[in-house]
N, C-alpha and C positions, 0 to 999 in steps of 0.2 A: 567138889572135885565136879559136882556135880552144875552149878551153878557155871563154875570154867566152863563146861560139852556145853551150853545149853550156849553159851555169852562166842567164844567156836565158835562154833553152829553159826547161830548169823552173822555174825563177822562173814565164813565163808557163800550165805548164801546175800549178802550186801555185792560181796566183790563180783559174787554171778552175776545179781541188779546190774549193776552197770556194766559188766562186760559183755551184759548182751544190748541194752542198750541204744547203741548206734545203728547192730544189725533190724528192730525195732521203725525207728523211725521214719516215718513217705521220706520217699522216694525227691519232693523237694527241698529238704533239710541236707543234700549235699549235692546239693549246686546251686555255685556261686548267681550271684545276682547278674542280670547281665551287663550290668555296668562295674560292673565290680571289678572286671581286666583293665593294666592301667593299659589305657585309651588316652589320658590325654594329649600324647604326641598325634596324636589319627586326627590331618587336615578336613578339617570340620566338613567340605565335599566330601569325605567320604565315609561320618559318624554314623549317618541312618544304613549306609552299606554295612558298617559294623559290627554295630546291635544288628541286628537284621542274622549275618554270621553264626553273631554269640547266640544268641534265640535260633538257632536252623543244629547248632551243633548239640547243644545243649539239649536240647531237646531227639535227637541222634542217637542210635544204639550205642553207637563206640561209646559216648560217652557214659553214658545209661553205664553202659560195663567198667569198664572204667570208677568210674563213684562204689555200682557195689562191691567189685574185691576189689579194690586201692586206697576209695575214703574220697576225699576231700582232695582239690585238688592243692600238692604244692606250691602251686606256680600258675601264674596265664598270664601270657603277654600277646595283646595283639599289635600291629604294625600295616602300615601304609603304606609304600612302593609305586608309584605312578597310578595305574592303575587295579597294581594290587596287593589284596590283605592280606593276613596270612596271623594267623590263633594259635598257642602253643599254649598247650593245659601239659605242666608232666605233677603226676604221680609220684606215689614210691614206691621203691620194688625199680624204680630205672620205669618205672612205665609210659606213653607219652603218647597225647594227640596233636593233631599238624592237621591243619583246614585251612585247605585257599582259596581264593575265587578273586572272577573277575571280571564283572559282570560287563563291558564291555565288548569278550566273545566266551561269555557265554561259557565260562571254566571251572569248573569245583571242582574238587581233590581232597579226603582227609586221613590219612596217611593213620595208623594207631599202633601201636608198641607194646608188646604184649609178649612176659611170658608166658609160658603157660598152659594154651590153650589149646587145644584137643584140632585133627583138621576138619571132625561132623562140628566142632563147635563156633570155631572159627569160620566156615560158611555159609553158617548160617546168624552170622554178625551181618557181615558180609551181604546177602538175600533180605537184611532184616532193613537192613542203608538204600537198597536201588526200593524197595516197601517206598523208604522212610523220604528218599530222594524227590521220585516222580509216580509213586503213589499204587495201589493195589496191582494192580498188574507193567508194574518196576520197565523196562527198558531191553526188557525184547534180552536180557543173556539165556545163554544157556550155563547149567552148571550142571548137567549132567560131562560135559565130555567140553574141558578148557582148547582153549583157540590154539593153545605155543606154549614152547617149558624155555626161561631162556637163562641163562647165569647171571649171578643177584651181581651187586655193584660188589660184594663186602666178598672176599675168597675164602669158597667153598659153600658159597649159602645161592640161592634158584630163586625163583619165581615162575607162579603156574599162572597166566593169568584167560582169565576169565573175557567174553567181552557180547558186549548186545549191538542190535540194530538200530537204536533213537543213540545220535551226539554223539558216536567213537563213545558211546557206555564200555566201563571195565572193570569189573574186580579182581585184584590178587591176590594173591595166597602168597608171603615171604618167608624163604625156608630160610637160617642154619645147620648149617646136615638137616638131620631124617625133626624140625623144630619148625613149626610152624614162629616167627619171631613176629609177623607183624601185615595187618592188612592193607589193602589199598584201595578208595572207592573215587573210581572220580567221569571225568565228562565232561566236552568241548564240543560246545555244537557248532 
């Protein structure tokens, strides 16, 4: 009887160890290698920029939040359409990160779709993404007062827009009803 209890306790401990293992791995263990995205269809003239986009997005707060909360991306796609690059990561739980870039007009945008974020956490991620993209001083976004609030694309949704003073930089909180469902960070010089 005592031996069965010890064996059950040992199995339970082993189960707990394996369940805790992913949380204890270093951050790089959940990041795909920059070349792991299906980029073979990218024209040769866009491959360097595509690689830089992958590195920039993977090092950013949106990707890190999704990797922390949802694990390794289920899919990763990158494509080029003339001068536009689009990178799409899909994570479990319908979470998604889409990054767009066009270096000829200095345009960049990242859209993170993730449910369960509080407004405070969403704003913290937008602020972190501003600093990641623009450096410690950011691009002059006034996070204390939104510039505008507008209806969203979906019925019952709305977008709260915060604008900066450099290169039309902005951060957006996208709500469905009263829940934050997406964050958008963009700029165009």
